[in-house]
Each structure stands twice: as structure tokens, then as C-alpha cells.
C-alpha positions as CSV (number, residue, x, y, z in Angstrom):
1,M,-0.1,0.0,0.0
2,Q,3.0,2.4,0.9
3,K,4.7,1.8,-2.8
4,V,1.2,2.7,-4.4
5,V,1.0,6.0,-2.5
6,R,4.8,6.6,-2.9
7,D,4.2,6.0,-6.7
8,I,1.4,8.7,-7.1
9,P,3.0,11.4,-9.4
10,R,3.5,15.0,-8.1
11,G,0.2,16.9,-9.2
12,E,-2.0,13.9,-8.9
13,T,-4.3,12.1,-6.5
14,L,-5.8,8.9,-5.9
15,S,-8.8,8.0,-3.5
16,Y,-8.2,5.7,-0.5
17,G,-10.4,3.0,-2.6
18,E,-8.2,3.1,-5.4
19,V,-5.1,2.8,-3.4
20,A,-6.5,-0.1,-1.6
21,R,-7.5,-1.7,-5.2
22,R,-3.8,-1.0,-6.6
23,A,-2.5,-2.8,-3.4
24,G,-4.5,-5.8,-4.1
25,N,-7.4,-5.2,-1.5
26,P,-10.3,-3.4,-2.9
27,G,-12.5,-3.6,0.1
28,A,-9.7,-1.9,2.1
29,S,-10.1,2.0,1.8
30,R,-11.1,2.5,5.2
31,A,-7.8,0.7,6.2
32,V,-5.8,2.9,4.0
33,G,-7.0,6.1,5.6
34,T,-6.2,4.6,9.0
35,I,-2.6,3.9,7.8
36,M,-2.4,7.0,6.0
37,S,-3.5,9.0,9.4
38,A,-0.6,7.5,11.2
39,N,2.0,7.6,8.5
40,F,4.7,10.3,9.4
41,D,7.2,9.0,6.8
42,K,7.9,12.1,4.5
43,T,8.8,9.9,1.6
44,I,5.1,8.5,1.4
45,P,3.0,11.6,0.1
46,C,-0.2,10.8,2.0
47,H,-1.6,14.3,0.9
48,R,-2.0,12.8,-2.5
49,V,-4.7,10.3,-1.3
50,I,-8.1,12.0,-1.3
51,R,-11.7,10.5,-0.8
52,S,-13.6,9.0,-3.6
53,D,-16.2,11.5,-3.6
54,G,-13.7,14.2,-4.5
55,K,-13.7,15.7,-1.1
56,I,-9.9,16.2,0.2
57,G,-10.0,14.2,3.7
58,N,-8.2,14.9,6.3
59,Y,-4.2,15.4,7.1
60,N,-2.4,14.1,9.9
61,R,0.7,16.7,9.5
62,G,-1.6,19.9,9.4
63,G,-5.0,19.2,8.8
64,V,-7.2,19.8,5.7
65,K,-6.1,23.4,4.9
66,K,-2.4,22.1,5.1
67,K,-3.4,19.5,2.6
68,I,-5.1,21.9,0.3
69,K,-2.1,24.1,0.3
70,L,0.2,21.2,-0.6
71,L,-1.9,19.8,-3.4
72,K,-2.4,23.4,-4.9
73,K,1.6,23.6,-4.7
74,E,2.0,20.8,-6.8
75,G,-0.6,21.5,-9.1
76,A,-3.0,18.6,-8.1
77,M,-5.7,21.3,-7.7
78,K,-7.4,24.2,-9.5
79,Q,-9.4,26.9,-8.3
80,T,-12.4,26.9,-10.5
81,G,-14.2,30.0,-9.4
82,K,-15.5,30.5,-5.8
83,A,-13.1,30.5,-2.9
84,K,-14.1,26.8,-2.1
85,D,-14.9,25.4,-5.4
86,F,-11.9,23.5,-6.7
87,T,-11.2,20.6,-9.0
88,V,-8.7,17.9,-8.0
89,Y,-7.0,15.9,-10.6
90,S,-6.8,12.4,-10.2
91,Y,-4.2,10.0,-11.4
92,H,-5.9,7.1,-13.4
93,S,-3.0,5.5,-15.2
94,I,-2.0,2.1,-14.1
């Protein structure tokens, strides 16, 4: 699972469910979230893992605002008009 997350390119995201699927356990999206919430290894970019409904989800190294800031900095989020109206770019390549 950590390799899947480590391989998410800068400027892209995957959902918790997609990480679980690529790790070989498609029903383990909640487990992915639990593991990411305990991740403090900076080589694993857990901020690139988002909810399948497109919402950001939490971030254990600074909260949602920090996660949004990182995703914007990497080009994974683009503001589309209103202050809280964002498009998140997902990584779909296999």
C-alpha cells in the first residue's frame, strides 16, 4: 500500500479506495485511511490520497488546510471560481 502511495506522481491524486484496489485489497479503503492517518514518513505523500467523492479528507500533518495548500502547490488542485470550488486532478494511469 505504501508503494502505491509513494508512486502517485506530483500533481496527481488517488482515492483511498483506488489505493486499496491497486494494493490488491479493493475492500480496504478505510484501512488505507487509518494507515495514512498514522503515516509520518515524508517519503510517502499521503496528502495525495483523497476521498472517492472528491472531497479532500483529513491530513495528519497539519489538517485539511495544509493538505489543500500542498495539493495546490503541486498543481493537483485548481481553483475554479468560488473560494471553495475546486477541481482535483486524479491519477488514473495504471
